[in-house]
MINUVEX-145531 format. One record per residue: z, x, y of N, C-alpha, C in turn. Coordinates in steps of 0.1 Angstrom, whole numbers, plus 5000, padded with zeros to 4 digits. Example, Ala and Ser with C-alpha at 12.3 -4.5 7.8 and 13.67 -1.06 7.14 Angstrom:
BEGIN
507851324943507851234955507851324967507151284978507151374989507951295000
// end
This chain:
BEGIN
981411171090982011091100981211091113980711221117979911231129978711141128978011141116976811061114977110911115978210871109978610731110978910691125979510781132979810751146978610741154977610831151976410831159975610701156975510661143974810541139975510421146976810421146977510301153977110301168977210411174976810421188975410371191974510421182973110381183972910231182973510181172973410031170973909951182975010001187975609931199974609941211973910061212973010071223971809981221971309961209970209871206970609731209971809691204972209551206972309521221972909611229973109581243971709571250970709631244969309621251968509511245969009431236968209341229968409191232968809161244969109031248970108981238969808871231970808821221970408851207969408931205969008971191970009081187970509071175971509181171970909241158971209371157970809451145971709431134971209381122972009361111972609491105973909501104974509621098974709611083974709721077975109721063976609761062977309681055978709711052978809811040978909941043978810031032979910031022981109981026982209971017981809861007981209751012980809641003979609680994978709761000977609810992978009890980979109960982979510050971980609990962980909870964981909800956981409750943981709810932981209770919981809640915982909600920983509470916982709350920981909360931981109250935979709250929979409340920978109340914977909220904979009180899979009070889977909090879978009210873977009260864976909170851975709130848975409060836974509150827975009190816974209280807973209190799971909220802970809160794970509230781970509370782970309450770971109580773972109600765973009720767972209850763972909960765972210090762971610090748970410120747969710140733968510230735968110280723966910370724965610290727964810350735963510290738962710280725962210160723961610130709960310220707959710270718958510350717958810500718960010540722960410680724961910700723962310750712963710760709964410870718963610950725964211040734964710980747964410850749964810780761965810670757966910650764967710530763967610440775967810320774967610220785968710110784968910050796969809940797969209850808969309720806968909620815970009530819970309520832971309430837970809340849971609250852971309170864972509180873972309200886973409230895973309140908974409120914974409050927974209160938973109140945972809240956973709210967973909080971974809040982974908890982975808840990975808700993975208701007973908671008973108691020973708601031974108481028974908401037975808311027976808241033977708171024977008081014977308101002976708020991975308070986974808170992973408220988973508360983973808370970973808500964972408540959972108670962970808720957971108810945970508770934970708850922969308900917969309030913968109100909968309180896967309200888967409280876967309430879968009510871968009650873967809710859966809800858966609880845967010020848967810070838968210210839967710290827967010400830966410490820967010630821967310690809967910820809967610890796967711020796967511090783968511040773968211050760969011000749970411050749970611170754971911230755972111300768973411320772973711400784973911300796974311370807974611290819973611330830973111240837972111260848972711290861972511420866973011450879972011430890970711410886969611380895969111240892969011160902968611020900967510980909966510900904965410850912965510700912965610640925965610500926964210450929963710350921962410300923962510150922961410080921961409930921960409880910960709760906959809690897959809540900959309460891959209320893960509250888960409120887961609040884961809000869960909060861960909030847962209070841962808990832964009020825963809090812963109210814962909300802962909440808963309540801963309680806962009720812962009780824960809830830960509960824959209990823958710110817958410210828958610340825958310450834956910500830956210550840954910610838954610720848953610800846953110900855954211000858954411030871955311130875956811100872957110970872958510930869958810950854957810920846958110950831958211100829957411180835957511320833958811380838959311330850960611370855961711340845961611220839962611170830962611260817961411280811961311350798961411500799960811550810960711700811961911760819962511680827963511730836964811660836964911560828966211490826966611410838965711360847966011280859966211140854967411080858967710940855966910850864966410740859965610650867966310510868966210460879966910330882965810240889965410130883964410040888965109910891965009860904965509730908964309640910964409510906963409420908963309380923962109400928961909370943960509310945960409200951959209130953959209060967958109000971958208920984959308820983959808790995961008700996960608560990959408520991959108380987959008370971959008490965959008490950960508510944961408530953962808540949963508400948964508390939965208260938965908220950965908100954965007990949963608010953962708020943961308050945960707950955959908000964959207910974960107860985961407890984962307830994963107941002963408050995964308151001963708211014962408231015961908281027962008191039961908061036962107961047963507951051964407961042965907961045966208091053965608201049965808331056965408311071964208251073963708231086964608141094965108041088966007951095967308021100967808101091969008181094968808271106967608341106967308431116967108361130966408241129966308171141967608121147968508081138969808031143970708141148970708251141971708361144971208471153969808491153969208601159969708731154970108741142970708861135969608911125969209031127968209091118968709111104969909081101970409081087969508981079968908881085968108781078966708811080966308931076964908971076964609051063963309061059963009131047963509271046963409351057963809491057965309501053966109411057967509421054967809401039967209291034967509251020966909351011965709401014965009511005965809631005966309671017967109801018968409791010969109681011970409671004970209670989969009620985968709610971968709750965968009850971968009980966969410040965970210020976971610070976972510010965972309880963973109820952972709860938971409890937970909950924971610080921971710160932972410290930973910270926974510170933975910140929976110100915975110020910975109970896975010090887974110190890973910300882975110390881975810410893977010500894978110440886978110310883979110240875979010290861977810340857977610390843977910530842979210570844979610700846979310800834979210740822978910820810977410860810976610800819975210830819974810890833975310830844974910870857976010930865975911050869976911110879976111190889975411110898974411180906975011270917974411390918974711480929973511470939972311430935971211410944970511290939970011210950969411080947968111080956967011060949965711040956965210900955965010830966964410700966963010700970962210610963960810610966960310460963959110440968958510310966957410280976956510190973955410160982955510020988955010011000954909891008956309831010956609711006958009661008959009751001958609810991959509900984959710030991958710071000958810181009959710151020959710021025960609971035962009991029962209951017963609961011964010101010963110191006963310331005963910391018963110361029963510411042964910351046965110221045966310161049967510221041967310241028968410291020968710441025967710521027967910651031968610661045968310571054968910571067970410531066970710431059972010371059973010431049972510491038973410531027973310681025974410751027974410891026974510941012974510851002974410890988972910930985972010870993970610900991970311030998969811130991969611270997968111301000967211210995965811230998965011100997964011081006963210961005961711001005960910930997959510940998958910800999958810741011958210611012956710621012956010521006954610521004954010401011953010411019952410301026953410211032954310271040955410191046955410231061955910141070956010171084956910291087956510371097957310481101957810461115956910431124957310431138957010291144956110221139955710091145956009981135955909851139956109741130954909721121955209681108954109681098953309551099951909571099951009461097950909351108951509391120951409291131952809261136952909171145954209141151955109051142956409071142957308991134957308851139957108831152956908691157955408671158954908601149953408581149953008501161951908551167951408491179951508581191952108701189952408791200951508911200950508921190949609031191948709011203948209121209947309111220946109021217945708941226944708841224943408901219943009021224941809081220941809121205943009161200943009201185943009071177943708971181943608841174942208791173941508801184940108761184939208851175939408981175938709071166938909031152940209001148940508971134939808831130939908741139939208611136937708631134937108711142935708731141935408811128936208911125936008981113936008891100937008811099937108721088935908621088935508571099934408471100933108541096933008671098931708741095931608781080932708771073932608811059931708721051930808791043929808721036930208681022931208751016931708721003932808621004932608500999933608401000934908430992934708500981935908540973936708650981936008740987936708840995937408781007936708681014937408621025938608541020938508471009939708401004940808501001940508610995941508710991942208761004941408791014942008841027942908731033942508611033943308501038944608481031944508501018945808501009946708611014946208731016947008841020947708811034946908751043947408721056948508621055948308521046949408421045950608471039950508571029951708631023952508701033951808771042952608841053953308731062952508631065953008531074954308461068954308441055955408371049956808451050956708571055958008651056958308671071957708591080957908611094958108471101958408481114958508361122957408351132957208241137956108221147956608201161955708211171956108181184956608041186956007941179956407811180957807791174958007851163959407841157960407891166960108011172961108071181961407991193960307931199960507851211961207721208960907661196961607541192963107571190963407691187964807731184965507771197964807771209965307801221965307951225964508021218964408171221963608191234964008291241963308331253962108431249961208451259960108541257960708681254961708721261962308851259962908871245963508761240964108771227962908781216961908711218960708721209960208861209960008921221959509061221960409151214961709141217962709221211962709211196962609091191962709061176961509131169960409151176959209211169959509351164960309421172960709561168962009561160963009481165964309481159964309441144963409351141963309301127963109421117962509531122962209641113963109761116964109741124964909861128965609921116965909851106966609901094965810011087964510011088963610111081962910201091963210201104962410281113963010421113962610501104963110641102963110721115962110711123962010801135963210781144963910671144965010651153966310711147966210771135967410831129967210971124966211041129965811171124967011271127967611261138968811361141969911341131970211211128971311181118970911231105969611201101969211241087969111391086968711461096968711611096970111661095971011611102972411651101973011631087972611521081973011491068972311571057971211631060970411711051969511631042969211501046968211421039966811471041966111481030964711531030963811411030962711421038961811311041960411351038959611261032958211291029957411161028956711121039955911001039954511021034954110931026952710931021952010801026951010821035950410711042948910701041948310591045946910581046946510571061945510641065945010641078944510501082944010421072943410291075944310181070945610191071946610101067947310031079947109901081947709841092949109801090949709841078951109821076951809951080951110051083951810181088951010221101951110141111950410181124951110281132950510331142951210421151951110571146950210601138950210741132949810841143949010801153948710901163949910921172950610821175951910831183952910911175952910891161953910961153953611111154952311151154952011291155952311351169952211271179952511321192954011341194954811251189956211251191957011331181956511321168957311381157956311461148955711571154954811651146955411721134956711741134957411811123957811721111957511591112957811501101956911521090957311561078956411591066955711461062954311471062953511361059952311401050951811311042950511321037949811191041948911201051948111091055946711101048946411001040945111001033944010951042943111031046942010991054941210871047941110761053940410651047941310571038942510611036943410551027943910411032943910311023944210181027945610141020946110021024947309981019947209931004946009871002945809820988945509670990944809610980944509470981943309450972942709330973941609290965940309370967939709420957938509490958937409400964937509270961936509180967936509180982937709210988937809211002937509351008937209450999936809581004937909691003939009650996940109750995939809840983939309960985938910040973939610170973940410200983941110330984942610310986943310250976944710220977945510350975946310380986947010510986948010510974948710400972949710410961949210440948947910410945947310440932946610570931946710650941945910780940946710880932946010960924946711060915947511160923946911200935947611310942948911260948949011130951950311070956951311060945950911030933951811030921952311180919951411270920951711410918952611460929952511400941953311440952954811400949955011290943956311250939957011350930956211390920956711490910957011620918956111670926956311800933957511790942957611680950958711660959960011650952960011590940961311580932961611710926960711790922961011920916961512010927961012000939961512070951963012030954963211900955964511850960965611860949965211830937966311830927966611970921965512050920965712180912965312300920964612290932964212400939963212490932962412430923961412510916960112530923960012460934958812490943959312460957958512510967958912490981958212370987958712320997958112211005957312271016956012251015955112311025955412251039955612331049955912291062954712221069954912121077953812051084953012161092951712151090950812251097950812231112950512341119950312341133948812341136948312241142946812221143946412231158945412311160944712311173943312261171943012141178941712081177941112071191939812121192939112111204937812041202937511951212936211881211935411911223934211971220933212001230932211881230932411791239931611671239930111701242929811801251928411831254927711891242928411981235927812041223928011971210928711861211929111781199929711871188930611951192931212051183932712031183933312011171934712011168935212141162936112201169936712331164938212301160938512341148939912321143940512451138941712471141942512591136943812541131944212581119945412541113946312661110947512651114948512761110949712701104950112761093951312721086952512811090953512751097954612821103955512891092955512831080956312881069955512981060954313021065953513121058952913061045952912931043952212871031950712901032950112911020948712941019948112841008947912721012947412621002946012670997945712630984944412670978943312580983943512460987942412370991942812321005941812331015942112301029940812231034941012111040939912031044940211971058939211951066939311881078938611751077939211641082938611501081938511451096937511371098937411311112936811171111937111091121936610961122936310931137935110871139934610851152934910701157935410701170935610571176936310461168937510501164938310411155938710281162938810181154939310051159940810051161941309961169942709971172943609931161944909981161945909941152946009791151946309741140946509591137945209511136944109581138942809511136942409531122941809431116941309441102940209541101939409551112938309651111938809791110940009821115940609951114940809991099941009901091941209931077939909971070938809961076937510001070936810111078937510181088936910291095936510401085935310461088934810561079935310701084935510791074935910931076934911021069934711141076933911241070934711371068934311461060935111581058934211711057934911821058934311951056935412051053935112151045936112251041936512341053937812381053938312481062938312621055938012721063937912861057939212941061939613021052940813111055940313211065941013221076940613321087941713411091942813411083943913501086945113461077946213531079947413491071947913351074947913271064948413131066947613061077946313091078945513041089944212991084943712871088942512821083941712751095940412771095939612731107938312671102937712601112936412541109935712491122934412481122933612421133932712321127932612201132931812091127931012031138929812001135928911931144929111781141929411701152929611561150928611491160927611421154926611361162927011221166926211161175926411021179927111011192927410891196928010861209929510861206930110971207931610991204932410971216933110861217934010831228935410871224935710871211937010911206936910971192937711071190937611141177939011161171939211111159940511131152940311231142941311321140941211441131942511441123942311471110943411501101943011611092943911711090943611821081944511801068943911821057944611801044944611931036945811951030946012081023946812061010946212120999946812110986947312240981948612250977949112380973949712370959949212440949949712450936950712560935951912520929952912620927953812590915954012680906954812660894954512530887953212500886952812390877952812260884953012250897952912120904952112140917951412040921950512040933951111950943951312000955951811930966950711910977950311790980949311770990950011721003949711791014950311751027949111741037949411681049948411681059949011711073948211721082948611731096948911591101949511571112949511431118948011391121947911261125946611221129946511251144945411331148945311381161944111311168944311261180943211191187942711271199941411291199940711361210939911261217940011261230939211161239938611231250
// end
């Protein structure tokens, strides 16, 4: 009750400060109402044709009536061991195909080795949801008319995860969750965070390449980026020599644009400049975890973000470290959001094996307590500009002693939201153990260093799983 009261008060304070922009609330009674799922069984419980130790079910559910007459329906795949009841459940995401989704990697191991139930809900960009090619424009029109952030991607993606959990809990002979871990990357990471914030049935979240503190990929009202960054991006695209890569990058930019509104659209709808500025942040309030850390801590929700240092969908990592150094993160140095290799995206964080293993390790910790969660390291970094020497000291306050410890650095990084930032180079060197739970190193960094960004990365193997964590991104100027 205290958490609910705090959230209500917080929402009211946001609304009062947001001109006429209002924060879309989740009606949790409606979210948990199984009667409104309108479940259509596509394939009832049956043995997985390739593995009889797994049973599966495919349904289609009503996520919500987004506005009068516009019901959003999505497929849900449920996977469980052939016998028994799942008290630990993992919520993930898949596409819109009307066939059972398959588990792989860490998720498959958690299912087969540990009996974790899996629930996958179809989640895609808004323009690919029914009515295809129209829903995103209808969403934009509703937002422009109502100024209610209920009509934004973060809201609909978040409620999708929560309704998938409601559908699973209706299968009482298979799912009786005591702990629920939500995870997903990109838009599905947005859903993960939004569900973890709003729904106290979710006990842990592991968003991947998702915004934490700032708005993803640019302003929600397009045309409000600083002029110098807009110019940088135009020049970057114009300078690309690979026409295929350029086209792929333009396609990505358009896909993001299709889920946002523009300055012209807002002005034509009569919005003020203040409302446009407010909307840029308010549109993503549903998934901005850092605004709800006190509530989540009180609730006991565990959090572990896996990010890329070079991902403009998760900007503000330096600010995150300054304000919230205790938030558990793994920031991949040089890690990108993902995209076409022709455009230069070669280090997609979501596809890295250590990120998949992080899901398994985090789940083993949260569900079963068979390993501990390494505490965020405390880092002291000193830059001697005259000597070109970087000195780093890392101490683990929980006395953890990871087996692999590395310092990474990047010189004169480009600003957040610039395309060039996605290609900033990083270098690395090992850290040496210099005391109990303490690691240090000194590195010579040549060149004209005006600004130096530092991340330390640590991998700890314990009871058959490896957890990789990092420090925040630290900026030395």
